C-alpha positions, 0 to 999 in steps of 0.5 A, spaced: 537 439 545 537 438 538 529 438 538 530 445 542 535 448 537 530 446 531 524 449 534 528 455 535 530 456 528 523 454 526 520 459 530 525 465 528 524 463 521 516 464 522 518 471 526 522 473 520 517 471 515 512 476 519 517 481 519 517 481 511 510 483 511 508 490 509 509 494 515 507 501 516 511 502 522 518 501 518 517 508 516 516 510 508 520 512 503 517 519 502 512 523 506 508 529 505 503 533 508 496 534 504 490 537 504 483 535 501 484 542 497 491 541 495 489 534 492 483 537 488 488 538 483 491 531 481 498 530 484 503 525 481 509 521 484 514 517 481 516 510 484 518 503 482 513 498 483 514 491 486 516 487 492 518 481 495 512 480 500 506 476 497 500 479 501 496 473 502 502 470 506 501 476 511 496 474 516 495 481 519 493 484 513 486 482 510 483 488 506 476 488 505 477 489 497 480 485 492 483 478 493 488 478 487 495 476 488 500 482 489 508 482 492 509 489 496 515 492 499 516 491 507 516 499 508 511 503 505 513 507 498 509 513 501 506 516 507 501 522 507 498 526 513 492 528 510 487 534 513 481 537 511 478 531 508 471 532 510 468 534 503 472 530 499 473 523 496 480 521 495 482 517 488 488 513 489 491 510 482 497 507 479 499 507 472 505 503 471 509 499 465 507 492 468 501 489 472 501 493 478 498 492 485 496 497 490 495 496 498 493 502 503 493 502 510 488 508 512 488 513 518 482 509 521 487 502 520 483 499 515 487 495 509 485 496 502 488 492 496 486 493 488 489 490 482 486 492 476 480 497 477 484 503 473 484 499 467 490 496 463 492 492 469 493 498 473 490 499 480 485 504 483 482 505 490 477 510 491 476 512 499 469 515 499 470 518 506 477 518 507 479 520 514 484 525 516 491 523 519 496 518 516 495 514 510 501 509 508 501 506 501 505 501 498 506 500 490 507 492 488 506 488 482 501 482 481 507 477 479 513 480 483 516 483 477 519 490 478 517 496 473 517 504 473 510 507 475 507 513 478 502 514 484 496 519 482 492 522 488 486 527 487 480 529 491 473 530 488 467 533 492 462 528 494 
C-alpha cells in the first residue's frame, strides 16, 4: 500500500510540474485585436518580465529557434488576434531592465524562443510569414529574476 501511495504522489508531482509550464490554454493577462496595418506603427505594451517555469523542463515546448535558458510564467502575458498579415512580416521585441527572454506560440502552433537578438540582453523575434489568428506571448527572463519591461510589436512590408 505504501508503494502505491508513493507512486501516486510522484505521479501527481510530475503532473503538477507539467501544469507549471507555459500554457496558452490558461488565457492571457491582456488580449488585443490587431491588423497588420495597425501594427505598421510600432506599439508598446508594458509588462513585468519573469516567471518560475524553466522552459527546457517543459517537454511539449520545443522552439525551433534559440536554445538558451529562460524562466516564464504559466499563462501568456499577452494574446493577440492578428488579421490581414499577408503583406507583412512581424517584429516582436522586448526592452527590459534585466536579461529578458521571449517565448511565442503562433496561430500555426509553432513555438519560438529568443534571448538576446535585440541587443543589450533583450530578445527579438521576426516572423517573416505571420499567420492570421491567435498568437500568445510570454515575457520571461534568462535567470528567473523579475524586472520592468516593454513588449514592442511592429509590422514591415515584405
